[in-house]
Every structure is written in C-alpha cells, then in structure tokens.
PyMOL Python script that loads the backbone (N, CA, C, O; Angstrom):
from pymol import cmd

cmd.read_pdbstr("""\
ATOM      1  N   MET A   1       2.720   9.925 -19.500  1.00  0.00           N
ATOM      2  CA  MET A   1       3.616   9.036 -18.882  1.00  0.00           C
ATOM      3  C   MET A   1       4.069   9.312 -17.508  1.00  0.00           C
ATOM      4  O   MET A   1       4.189   8.429 -16.659  1.00  0.00           O
ATOM      5  N   GLU A   2       4.382  10.879 -17.260  1.00  0.00           N
ATOM      6  CA  GLU A   2       4.633  11.006 -15.956  1.00  0.00           C
ATOM      7  C   GLU A   2       3.278  10.787 -14.976  1.00  0.00           C
ATOM      8  O   GLU A   2       3.471  10.426 -13.815  1.00  0.00           O
ATOM      9  N   GLN A   3       2.302  10.945 -15.321  1.00  0.00           N
ATOM     10  CA  GLN A   3       0.871  10.727 -14.384  1.00  0.00           C
ATOM     11  C   GLN A   3       0.944   9.503 -13.959  1.00  0.00           C
ATOM     12  O   GLN A   3       0.547   9.345 -12.804  1.00  0.00           O
ATOM     13  N   ARG A   4       1.402   8.388 -14.627  1.00  0.00           N
ATOM     14  CA  ARG A   4       1.394   6.920 -14.634  1.00  0.00           C
ATOM     15  C   ARG A   4       2.381   6.558 -13.779  1.00  0.00           C
ATOM     16  O   ARG A   4       2.139   5.632 -13.005  1.00  0.00           O
ATOM     17  N   ARG A   5       3.696   7.212 -13.742  1.00  0.00           N
ATOM     18  CA  ARG A   5       4.585   7.020 -12.977  1.00  0.00           C
ATOM     19  C   ARG A   5       4.515   7.676 -11.241  1.00  0.00           C
ATOM     20  O   ARG A   5       5.061   7.196 -10.247  1.00  0.00           O
ATOM     21  N   LEU A   6       3.729   8.793 -11.333  1.00  0.00           N
ATOM     22  CA  LEU A   6       3.576   9.302 -10.212  1.00  0.00           C
ATOM     23  C   LEU A   6       2.503   8.293  -9.517  1.00  0.00           C
ATOM     24  O   LEU A   6       2.787   7.821  -8.416  1.00  0.00           O
ATOM     25  N   LYS A   7       1.668   8.066  -9.946  1.00  0.00           N
ATOM     26  CA  LYS A   7       0.416   6.895  -9.739  1.00  0.00           C
ATOM     27  C   LYS A   7       0.965   5.531  -8.974  1.00  0.00           C
ATOM     28  O   LYS A   7       0.556   5.011  -7.936  1.00  0.00           O
ATOM     29  N   THR A   8       1.955   5.172  -9.790  1.00  0.00           N
ATOM     30  CA  THR A   8       2.789   4.134  -9.430  1.00  0.00           C
ATOM     31  C   THR A   8       3.511   4.145  -8.317  1.00  0.00           C
ATOM     32  O   THR A   8       3.559   3.180  -7.554  1.00  0.00           O
ATOM     33  N   LEU A   9       4.230   5.411  -8.106  1.00  0.00           N
ATOM     34  CA  LEU A   9       4.963   5.670  -7.133  1.00  0.00           C
ATOM     35  C   LEU A   9       4.319   5.967  -5.721  1.00  0.00           C
ATOM     36  O   LEU A   9       4.860   5.591  -4.681  1.00  0.00           O
ATOM     37  N   ILE A  10       3.310   6.559  -5.744  1.00  0.00           N
ATOM     38  CA  ILE A  10       2.346   6.569  -4.526  1.00  0.00           C
ATOM     39  C   ILE A  10       1.618   5.178  -4.078  1.00  0.00           C
ATOM     40  O   ILE A  10       1.193   4.956  -2.944  1.00  0.00           O
ATOM     41  N   GLY A  11       1.553   4.230  -5.259  1.00  0.00           N
ATOM     42  CA  GLY A  11       0.794   3.063  -4.831  1.00  0.00           C
ATOM     43  C   GLY A  11       1.914   1.992  -3.999  1.00  0.00           C
ATOM     44  O   GLY A  11       1.689   1.305  -3.002  1.00  0.00           O
ATOM     45  N   VAL A  12       3.089   2.116  -4.735  1.00  0.00           N
ATOM     46  CA  VAL A  12       4.086   1.366  -4.009  1.00  0.00           C
ATOM     47  C   VAL A  12       4.414   2.122  -2.644  1.00  0.00           C
ATOM     48  O   VAL A  12       4.736   1.312  -1.775  1.00  0.00           O
ATOM     49  N   ALA A  13       4.421   3.008  -2.354  1.00  0.00           N
ATOM     50  CA  ALA A  13       4.729   3.739  -1.196  1.00  0.00           C
ATOM     51  C   ALA A  13       3.678   3.410   0.089  1.00  0.00           C
ATOM     52  O   ALA A  13       3.886   3.296   1.297  1.00  0.00           O
ATOM     53  N   MET A  14       2.531   3.317  -0.680  1.00  0.00           N
ATOM     54  CA  MET A  14       1.102   2.980   0.186  1.00  0.00           C
ATOM     55  C   MET A  14       1.451   1.416   0.872  1.00  0.00           C
ATOM     56  O   MET A  14       1.352   1.070   2.049  1.00  0.00           O
ATOM     57  N   VAL A  15       1.890   0.634  -0.311  1.00  0.00           N
ATOM     58  CA  VAL A  15       1.861  -0.754   0.165  1.00  0.00           C
ATOM     59  C   VAL A  15       3.249  -0.845   1.109  1.00  0.00           C
ATOM     60  O   VAL A  15       3.348  -1.609   2.069  1.00  0.00           O
ATOM     61  N   GLY A  16       4.218   0.002   0.695  1.00  0.00           N
ATOM     62  CA  GLY A  16       5.185  -0.326   1.510  1.00  0.00           C
ATOM     63  C   GLY A  16       5.298   0.342   2.856  1.00  0.00           C
ATOM     64  O   GLY A  16       5.956  -0.263   3.703  1.00  0.00           O
ATOM     65  N   LEU A  17       4.900   1.192   3.096  1.00  0.00           N
ATOM     66  CA  LEU A  17       4.542   1.980   4.192  1.00  0.00           C
ATOM     67  C   LEU A  17       3.365   1.049   5.176  1.00  0.00           C
ATOM     68  O   LEU A  17       3.470   0.966   6.400  1.00  0.00           O
ATOM     69  N   GLY A  18       2.322   0.431   4.425  1.00  0.00           N
ATOM     70  CA  GLY A  18       1.813  -0.454   5.346  1.00  0.00           C
ATOM     71  C   GLY A  18       2.400  -1.871   5.841  1.00  0.00           C
ATOM     72  O   GLY A  18       2.060  -2.565   6.799  1.00  0.00           O
ATOM     73  N   LEU A  19       3.227  -2.031   5.030  1.00  0.00           N
ATOM     74  CA  LEU A  19       3.969  -3.432   5.302  1.00  0.00           C
ATOM     75  C   LEU A  19       4.925  -3.113   6.521  1.00  0.00           C
ATOM     76  O   LEU A  19       5.071  -3.868   7.482  1.00  0.00           O
ATOM     77  N   VAL A  20       5.551  -1.903   6.355  1.00  0.00           N
ATOM     78  CA  VAL A  20       6.586  -1.412   7.340  1.00  0.00           C
ATOM     79  C   VAL A  20       5.680  -1.452   8.715  1.00  0.00           C
ATOM     80  O   VAL A  20       5.962  -2.090   9.729  1.00  0.00           O
ATOM     81  N   GLN A  21       4.593  -0.669   8.520  1.00  0.00           N
ATOM     82  CA  GLN A  21       3.765  -0.398   9.964  1.00  0.00           C
ATOM     83  C   GLN A  21       3.364  -1.864  10.384  1.00  0.00           C
ATOM     84  O   GLN A  21       3.637  -2.109  11.559  1.00  0.00           O
ATOM     85  N   ALA A  22       2.854  -2.753   9.775  1.00  0.00           N
ATOM     86  CA  ALA A  22       2.450  -4.169  10.082  1.00  0.00           C
ATOM     87  C   ALA A  22       3.685  -4.637  10.832  1.00  0.00           C
ATOM     88  O   ALA A  22       3.697  -4.893  12.036  1.00  0.00           O
ATOM     89  N   GLY A  23       4.643  -4.719  10.070  1.00  0.00           N
ATOM     90  CA  GLY A  23       5.863  -5.344  10.539  1.00  0.00           C
ATOM     91  C   GLY A  23       6.318  -5.102  11.919  1.00  0.00           C
ATOM     92  O   GLY A  23       6.498  -5.923  12.818  1.00  0.00           O
ATOM     93  N   SER A  24       6.513  -3.480  11.922  1.00  0.00           N
ATOM     94  CA  SER A  24       6.913  -3.123  13.368  1.00  0.00           C
ATOM     95  C   SER A  24       5.870  -3.132  14.363  1.00  0.00           C
ATOM     96  O   SER A  24       6.355  -3.250  15.488  1.00  0.00           O
ATOM     97  N   PHE A  25       4.738  -3.058  14.358  1.00  0.00           N
ATOM     98  CA  PHE A  25       3.564  -3.307  15.389  1.00  0.00           C
ATOM     99  C   PHE A  25       3.574  -4.800  15.552  1.00  0.00           C
ATOM    100  O   PHE A  25       3.375  -5.185  16.704  1.00  0.00           O
ATOM    101  N   ALA A  26       3.745  -5.627  14.726  1.00  0.00           N
ATOM    102  CA  ALA A  26       3.695  -7.209  15.038  1.00  0.00           C
ATOM    103  C   ALA A  26       5.065  -7.442  15.665  1.00  0.00           C
ATOM    104  O   ALA A  26       5.113  -8.577  16.140  1.00  0.00           O
ATOM    105  N   LEU A  27       5.911  -6.927  15.789  1.00  0.00           N
ATOM    106  CA  LEU A  27       7.041  -7.346  16.389  1.00  0.00           C
ATOM    107  C   LEU A  27       6.943  -6.670  18.181  1.00  0.00           C
ATOM    108  O   LEU A  27       7.722  -6.989  19.079  1.00  0.00           O
ATOM    109  N   GLN A  28       5.987  -5.874  18.288  1.00  0.00           N
ATOM    110  CA  GLN A  28       5.594  -5.272  19.465  1.00  0.00           C
ATOM    111  C   GLN A  28       4.364  -5.806  19.962  1.00  0.00           C
ATOM    112  O   GLN A  28       3.748  -5.221  20.853  1.00  0.00           O
ATOM    113  N   SER A  29       3.917  -6.989  19.395  1.00  0.00           N
ATOM    114  CA  SER A  29       2.673  -7.649  19.650  1.00  0.00           C
ATOM    115  C   SER A  29       1.411  -6.442  20.113  1.00  0.00           C
ATOM    116  O   SER A  29       0.785  -6.432  21.173  1.00  0.00           O
ATOM    117  N   GLU A  30       1.297  -5.563  19.070  1.00  0.00           N
ATOM    118  CA  GLU A  30       0.345  -4.602  18.906  1.00  0.00           C
ATOM    119  C   GLU A  30      -0.501  -5.049  17.627  1.00  0.00           C
ATOM    120  O   GLU A  30      -0.172  -4.845  16.458  1.00  0.00           O
ATOM    121  N   TRP A  31      -1.563  -5.645  18.037  1.00  0.00           N
ATOM    122  CA  TRP A  31      -2.585  -6.462  16.761  1.00  0.00           C
ATOM    123  C   TRP A  31      -3.320  -5.388  16.202  1.00  0.00           C
ATOM    124  O   TRP A  31      -3.382  -5.336  14.974  1.00  0.00           O
ATOM    125  N   LEU A  32      -3.870  -4.548  16.859  1.00  0.00           N
ATOM    126  CA  LEU A  32      -4.901  -3.485  16.112  1.00  0.00           C
ATOM    127  C   LEU A  32      -4.130  -2.661  15.043  1.00  0.00           C
ATOM    128  O   LEU A  32      -4.464  -2.415  13.884  1.00  0.00           O
ATOM    129  N   PRO A  33      -3.119  -2.332  15.662  1.00  0.00           N
ATOM    130  CA  PRO A  33      -2.205  -1.237  14.671  1.00  0.00           C
ATOM    131  C   PRO A  33      -1.691  -2.102  13.455  1.00  0.00           C
ATOM    132  O   PRO A  33      -1.658  -1.643  12.314  1.00  0.00           O
ATOM    133  N   MET A  34      -1.326  -3.271  13.745  1.00  0.00           N
ATOM    134  CA  MET A  34      -0.843  -3.960  12.831  1.00  0.00           C
ATOM    135  C   MET A  34      -1.742  -4.477  11.716  1.00  0.00           C
ATOM    136  O   MET A  34      -1.328  -4.759  10.592  1.00  0.00           O
ATOM    137  N   VAL A  35      -2.914  -4.572  12.090  1.00  0.00           N
ATOM    138  CA  VAL A  35      -3.829  -4.897  11.097  1.00  0.00           C
ATOM    139  C   VAL A  35      -4.283  -3.998  10.248  1.00  0.00           C
ATOM    140  O   VAL A  35      -4.545  -4.225   9.067  1.00  0.00           O
ATOM    141  N   LEU A  36      -4.435  -2.563  11.018  1.00  0.00           N
ATOM    142  CA  LEU A  36      -4.482  -1.421  10.150  1.00  0.00           C
ATOM    143  C   LEU A  36      -3.550  -1.127   9.353  1.00  0.00           C
ATOM    144  O   LEU A  36      -3.909  -0.408   8.420  1.00  0.00           O
ATOM    145  N   GLY A  37      -2.041  -1.537   9.381  1.00  0.00           N
ATOM    146  CA  GLY A  37      -1.111  -1.528   8.785  1.00  0.00           C
ATOM    147  C   GLY A  37      -1.164  -2.247   7.498  1.00  0.00           C
ATOM    148  O   GLY A  37      -0.728  -1.807   6.434  1.00  0.00           O
ATOM    149  N   LEU A  38      -1.969  -3.860   7.756  1.00  0.00           N
ATOM    150  CA  LEU A  38      -2.242  -4.286   6.407  1.00  0.00           C
ATOM    151  C   LEU A  38      -3.384  -3.920   5.851  1.00  0.00           C
ATOM    152  O   LEU A  38      -3.579  -4.349   4.713  1.00  0.00           O
ATOM    153  N   LEU A  39      -4.240  -3.211   6.355  1.00  0.00           N
ATOM    154  CA  LEU A  39      -5.412  -2.809   5.758  1.00  0.00           C
ATOM    155  C   LEU A  39      -4.715  -1.783   4.639  1.00  0.00           C
ATOM    156  O   LEU A  39      -4.855  -2.027   3.441  1.00  0.00           O
ATOM    157  N   TYR A  40      -4.083  -0.815   5.018  1.00  0.00           N
ATOM    158  CA  TYR A  40      -3.659   0.113   4.653  1.00  0.00           C
ATOM    159  C   TYR A  40      -2.651  -0.364   3.112  1.00  0.00           C
ATOM    160  O   TYR A  40      -2.641   0.303   2.078  1.00  0.00           O
ATOM    161  N   SER A  41      -2.027  -1.407   3.294  1.00  0.00           N
ATOM    162  CA  SER A  41      -1.322  -2.087   2.364  1.00  0.00           C
ATOM    163  C   SER A  41      -2.175  -2.323   1.104  1.00  0.00           C
ATOM    164  O   SER A  41      -1.992  -1.971  -0.062  1.00  0.00           O
ATOM    165  N   ALA A  42      -3.388  -3.185   1.824  1.00  0.00           N
ATOM    166  CA  ALA A  42      -4.351  -3.618   0.815  1.00  0.00           C
ATOM    167  C   ALA A  42      -4.821  -2.295  -0.289  1.00  0.00           C
ATOM    168  O   ALA A  42      -4.729  -2.293  -1.516  1.00  0.00           O
ATOM    169  N   ILE A  43      -5.316  -1.269   0.569  1.00  0.00           N
ATOM    170  CA  ILE A  43      -5.572  -0.082   0.005  1.00  0.00           C
ATOM    171  C   ILE A  43      -4.784   0.016  -1.046  1.00  0.00           C
ATOM    172  O   ILE A  43      -5.268  -0.188  -2.159  1.00  0.00           O
ATOM    173  N   GLY A  44      -3.238   0.390  -0.882  1.00  0.00           N
ATOM    174  CA  GLY A  44      -2.578   0.716  -1.827  1.00  0.00           C
ATOM    175  C   GLY A  44      -2.628  -0.589  -2.909  1.00  0.00           C
ATOM    176  O   GLY A  44      -2.778  -0.314  -4.099  1.00  0.00           O
ATOM    177  N   THR A  45      -2.538  -1.595  -2.621  1.00  0.00           N
ATOM    178  CA  THR A  45      -2.674  -2.472  -3.766  1.00  0.00           C
ATOM    179  C   THR A  45      -3.856  -2.522  -4.508  1.00  0.00           C
ATOM    180  O   THR A  45      -3.828  -2.887  -5.683  1.00  0.00           O
ATOM    181  N   ALA A  46      -4.970  -2.171  -3.911  1.00  0.00           N
ATOM    182  CA  ALA A  46      -6.276  -1.713  -4.873  1.00  0.00           C
ATOM    183  C   ALA A  46      -6.067  -0.512  -5.588  1.00  0.00           C
ATOM    184  O   ALA A  46      -6.544  -0.417  -6.719  1.00  0.00           O
ATOM    185  N   TYR A  47      -5.556   0.226  -5.195  1.00  0.00           N
ATOM    186  CA  TYR A  47      -5.280   1.742  -5.834  1.00  0.00           C
ATOM    187  C   TYR A  47      -4.463   1.518  -6.996  1.00  0.00           C
ATOM    188  O   TYR A  47      -4.803   1.950  -8.098  1.00  0.00           O
ATOM    189  N   LEU A  48      -3.332   0.824  -6.798  1.00  0.00           N
ATOM    190  CA  LEU A  48      -2.325   0.297  -8.106  1.00  0.00           C
ATOM    191  C   LEU A  48      -3.119  -0.278  -8.802  1.00  0.00           C
ATOM    192  O   LEU A  48      -3.017   0.033  -9.989  1.00  0.00           O
ATOM    193  N   TRP A  49      -3.964  -1.077  -8.547  1.00  0.00           N
ATOM    194  CA  TRP A  49      -4.898  -2.131  -9.292  1.00  0.00           C
ATOM    195  C   TRP A  49      -5.655  -1.337 -10.348  1.00  0.00           C
ATOM    196  O   TRP A  49      -5.539  -1.370 -11.573  1.00  0.00           O
ATOM    197  N   ALA A  50      -6.453  -0.623  -9.576  1.00  0.00           N
ATOM    198  CA  ALA A  50      -7.390   0.520 -10.225  1.00  0.00           C
ATOM    199  C   ALA A  50      -6.832   1.556 -11.079  1.00  0.00           C
ATOM    200  O   ALA A  50      -7.291   1.799 -12.195  1.00  0.00           O
ATOM    201  N   GLU A  51      -6.022   2.058 -10.656  1.00  0.00           N
ATOM    202  CA  GLU A  51      -5.168   3.603 -11.259  1.00  0.00           C
ATOM    203  C   GLU A  51      -3.957   3.140 -12.026  1.00  0.00           C
ATOM    204  O   GLU A  51      -3.427   3.995 -12.735  1.00  0.00           O
ATOM    205  N   VAL A  52      -3.441   1.968 -12.008  1.00  0.00           N
ATOM    206  CA  VAL A  52      -2.142   1.836 -13.138  1.00  0.00           C
ATOM    207  C   VAL A  52      -2.564   0.951 -13.850  1.00  0.00           C
ATOM    208  O   VAL A  52      -2.983   1.328 -14.944  1.00  0.00           O
ATOM    209  N   TYR A  53      -2.624  -0.416 -13.569  1.00  0.00           N
ATOM    210  CA  TYR A  53      -2.915  -1.706 -14.666  1.00  0.00           C
ATOM    211  C   TYR A  53      -4.189  -1.910 -15.174  1.00  0.00           C
ATOM    212  O   TYR A  53      -4.357  -2.816 -15.991  1.00  0.00           O
ATOM    213  N   THR A  54      -5.151  -1.181 -14.805  1.00  0.00           N
ATOM    214  CA  THR A  54      -6.457  -1.575 -15.482  1.00  0.00           C
ATOM    215  C   THR A  54      -6.561  -0.335 -16.445  1.00  0.00           C
ATOM    216  O   THR A  54      -7.027  -0.532 -17.568  1.00  0.00           O
ATOM    217  N   VAL A  55      -6.199   0.800 -16.119  1.00  0.00           N
ATOM    218  CA  VAL A  55      -6.221   2.098 -17.019  1.00  0.00           C
ATOM    219  C   VAL A  55      -5.306   2.045 -18.155  1.00  0.00           C
ATOM    220  O   VAL A  55      -5.599   2.634 -19.195  1.00  0.00           O
ATOM    221  N   GLY A  56      -4.089   1.306 -18.024  1.00  0.00           N
ATOM    222  CA  GLY A  56      -3.418   0.872 -19.143  1.00  0.00           C
ATOM    223  C   GLY A  56      -3.756  -0.157 -20.122  1.00  0.00           C
ATOM    224  O   GLY A  56      -2.901  -0.511 -20.933  1.00  0.00           O
ATOM    225  N   GLN A  57      -4.806  -0.616 -20.121  1.00  0.00           N
ATOM    226  CA  GLN A  57      -5.499  -1.934 -20.701  1.00  0.00           C
ATOM    227  C   GLN A  57      -6.631  -1.198 -21.634  1.00  0.00           C
ATOM    228  O   GLN A  57      -7.423  -1.873 -22.293  1.00  0.00           O
TER     229      GLN A  57
END
""", "prot")
cmd.dss("prot")
cmd.show_as("cartoon", "prot")
cmd.util.cbc("prot")
cmd.orient("prot")
C-alpha cells in the first residue's frame, strides 16, 4: 500500500510541476519552456497510468 501511495505522489507531483512550469512560462510568452512543461506533465500522466492505475487491475 505504501509503495502505491508513493508512486501516486510522484506522478501527481510531476503533473503539477509540469503544469506550473507551463503556466508560468506561458505568461512570459516563452513557448519552448512552456511546451517542455506540458511534455513533463504528459510524462507524469503516463507514469500515473502505467505505475498506479494499470498495476492495480
């Protein structure tokens, strides 16, 4: 149970950090770092799907 909670926390942190980065760089009109933030958020979403949701099934 602890392992799943840790993986969930890591995935949610990746998604949140990516969205914060994308938002802050979008406000500054810095498009490449914004896209990289969105990519990081997508990787976090894929991590959540692969390590948390599909393992439990």
